[in-house]
SEROGU-324510 format. One record per residue: x, y, z of N, C-alpha, C in turn; residue in three letters. Coordinates in steps of 0.02 Angstrom, whole numbers, plus 50000, padded with zeros to 5 digits. Example, Ala and Ser with C-alpha at 12.3 -4.5 7.8 and 13.67 -1.06 7.14 Angstrom:
// residues 2
     npx     npy     npz    capx    capy    capz     cpx     cpy     cpz    aa
   50660   49716   50390   50615   49775   50390   50660   49835   50390   ALA
   50642   49888   50354   50684   49947   50357   50645   50002   50394   SER
***
This chain:
// residues 102
     npx     npy     npz    capx    capy    capz     cpx     cpy     cpz    aa
   42522   48623   55883   42560   48654   55829   42537   48624   55763   MET
   42531   48665   55713   42509   48645   55646   42563   48600   55614   ASP
   42544   48547   55578   42594   48504   55546   42639   48541   55496   PRO
   42612   48592   55463   42653   48631   55416   42708   48669   55453   ALA
   42690   48697   55512   42739   48732   55553   42793   48684   55577   ASP
   42773   48624   55595   42821   48574   55618   42869   48555   55563   THR
   42842   48547   55502   42885   48530   55445   42935   48586   55430   ALA
   42911   48648   55433   42955   48705   55420   43009   48710   55473   ALA
   42991   48697   55536   43039   48698   55591   43092   48644   55581   LEU
   43070   48585   55560   43116   48529   55549   43165   48545   55493   ALA
   43140   48577   55439   43184   48595   55383   43234   48647   55407   VAL
   43211   48696   55446   43256   48748   55471   43310   48718   55516   GLY
   43292   48673   55560   43341   48640   55603   43390   48599   55563   LEU
   43365   48565   55511   43408   48524   55468   43460   48568   55433   HIS
   43438   48626   55408   43485   48671   55374   43538   48697   55422   GLN
   43518   48715   55483   43566   48737   55533   43615   48682   55551   LYS
   43589   48621   55557   43632   48564   55573   43682   48552   55518   THR
   43660   48554   55455   43707   48544   55399   43762   48597   55401   ASP
   43744   48658   55415   43793   48712   55417   43843   48701   55473   ARG
   43818   48679   55533   43864   48670   55588   43907   48607   55579   SER
   43881   48556   55546   43920   48497   55533   43976   48514   55484   ILE
   43960   48554   55435   44010   48575   55386   44066   48614   55421   ASP
   44048   48650   55474   44097   48685   55515   44125   48747   55483   GLY
   44091   48775   55435   44117   48835   55401   44082   48897   55426   LEU
   44120   48948   55439   44089   49013   55452   44093   49053   55387   ASN
   44071   49115   55389   44069   49155   55327   44138   49166   55297   GLU
   44189   49176   55339   44257   49187   55314   44283   49125   55278   ASP
   44270   49066   55307   44291   49004   55274   44256   48994   55208   ASP
   44192   49011   55206   44153   49005   55144   44181   49050   55090   GLU
   44199   49112   55109   44227   49159   55060   44294   49133   55034   ARG
   44336   49107   55077   44400   49081   55056   44393   49019   55012   MET
   44340   48980   55022   44329   48922   54979   44311   48945   54909   ARG
   44274   49000   54902   44256   49025   54836   44316   49054   54800   ARG
   44359   49093   54833   44415   49127   54800   44476   49125   54846   ASP
   44517   49073   54840   44574   49068   54885   44626   49122   54875   PRO
   44625   49157   54818   44675   49209   54805   44653   49277   54829   MET
   44593   49282   54855   44567   49347   54876   44611   49377   54930   GLU
   44633   49439   54920   44675   49472   54968   44749   49456   54963   GLY
   44769   49420   54911   44840   49404   54903   44863   49428   54835   THR
   44927   49438   54829   44955   49458   54765   44962   49395   54722   GLU
   44933   49396   54663   44928   49333   54626   44971   49330   54563   SER
   44987   49386   54533   45021   49383   54469   45061   49446   54457   GLU
   45110   49440   54414   45152   49498   54397   45140   49517   54324   ARG
   45140   49582   54311   45133   49608   54243   45190   49656   54230   VAL
   45206   49665   54167   45257   49712   54145   45222   49769   54108   ARG
   45235   49830   54130   45205   49889   54098   45257   49924   54055   LEU
   45233   49950   53999   45273   49996   53958   45229   50057   53947   THR
   45259   50116   53948   45221   50177   53941   45204   50192   53869   GLY
   45143   50216   53858   45122   50239   53791   45129   50315   53787   LYS
   45105   50349   53839   45104   50422   53841   45161   50446   53886   THR
   45171   50512   53888   45221   50540   53933   45206   50521   54005   LYS
   45143   50525   54025   45123   50507   54093   45141   50434   54108   LYS
   45125   50389   54062   45139   50318   54071   45214   50305   54074   GLY
   45252   50337   54030   45325   50328   54030   45356   50355   54095   LYS
   45331   50411   54120   45355   50438   54183   45341   50390   54241   ASP
   45282   50361   54243   45264   50314   54297   45309   50252   54295   ARG
   45322   50226   54236   45366   50168   54229   45437   50186   54251   VAL
   45460   50245   54233   45527   50267   54253   45531   50276   54329   ARG
   45478   50303   54360   45479   50315   54432   45470   50252   54474   MET
   45427   50206   54451   45406   50150   54493   45425   50082   54466   HIS
   45456   50079   54407   45478   50016   54380   45429   49985   54331   GLY
   45453   49935   54294   45413   49902   54244   45371   49845   54272   ARG
   45394   49813   54325   45359   49754   54351   45311   49775   54407   VAL
   45249   49752   54401   45196   49769   54449   45160   49705   54470   TRP
   45135   49704   54531   45096   49648   54557   45022   49662   54549   LEU
   44984   49612   54528   44912   49620   54523   44881   49603   54591   VAL
   44842   49650   54617   44807   49641   54681   44735   49623   54664   ILE
   44712   49563   54683   44643   49543   54667   44593   49593   54697   PRO
   44547   49615   54655   44498   49664   54676   44441   49663   54625   ASN
   44379   49659   54649   44321   49656   54604   44281   49721   54604   ASP
   44310   49775   54628   44273   49837   54634   44262   49873   54567   ASN
   44307   49863   54519   44301   49897   54454   44309   49845   54398   LYS
   44254   49818   54373   44260   49771   54318   44293   49803   54257   PRO
   44337   49765   54224   44372   49791   54166   44439   49824   54183   GLY
   44456   49829   54247   44518   49860   54269   44556   49812   54314   PHE
   44621   49820   54317   44663   49785   54365   44690   49835   54416   LEU
   44693   49815   54479   44724   49855   54531   44794   49828   54539   PHE
   44845   49870   54528   44913   49846   54529   44956   49887   54578   ILE
   45009   49856   54602   45056   49887   54648   45126   49878   54619   LYS
   45165   49931   54620   45233   49926   54593   45277   49885   54639   SER
   45322   49847   54609   45370   49807   54648   45425   49851   54674   VAL
   45450   49897   54633   45507   49940   54652   45487   49998   54697   ASP
   45428   50024   54688   45407   50083   54727   45348   50066   54772   GLY
   45314   50118   54794   45255   50109   54835   45194   50139   54801   ASN
   45186   50127   54738   45132   50157   54700   45079   50105   54686   ASP
   45016   50125   54693   44958   50083   54675   44921   50120   54620   PHE
   44891   50083   54574   44850   50115   54523   44802   50066   54490   ARG
   44751   50093   54459   44704   50054   54418   44728   50058   54346   TRP
   44729   50001   54312   44747   50000   54241   44691   49964   54204   VAL
   44670   49995   54150   44618   49966   54108   44646   49904   54074   LYS
   44609   49848   54077   44633   49785   54050   44641   49789   53974   ILE
   44593   49820   53941   44595   49826   53868   44600   49900   53850   ILE
   44651   49917   53810   44660   49986   53785   44668   50039   53839   ASP
   44713   50028   53887   44728   50080   53935   44760   50139   53898   ASP
   44740   50201   53913   44768   50257   53876   44842   50270   53890   PRO
   44868   50250   53948   44936   50267   53967   44986   50209   53965   ASP
   44961   50147   53967   45007   50089   53973   44990   50033   53924   PHE
   45042   49998   53903   45035   49931   53873   45053   49882   53928   ASN
   45016   49826   53932   45027   49779   53986   45035   49710   53957   MET
   45083   49672   53985   45092   49602   53965   45110   49562   54027   GLU
   45093   49497   54025   45110   49453   54082   45185   49444   54085   ASN
   45211   49438   54146   45282   49426   54153   45295   49353   54168   GLU
***
């Protein structure tokens, strides 16, 4: 066996050993990066700007939970506390809602 191949094999084995000693699988690694992923982390209070926004606040309440989600940068995915409504709200200048931390 070529010495370069041996060195590459040794490095590969060392990396696998470090990973197994650490004892983390992919799910553990993901949770280490973002412990709040998949949990409700914060509450916001909505007030309606437009008729549509005011109707949604009247139907589903003012207080909403923020659901962590990275699918749409610049938006928050929120769930109503009083109702069963989910929606995306633009973080800056949403056309239908004003939003503030509760």
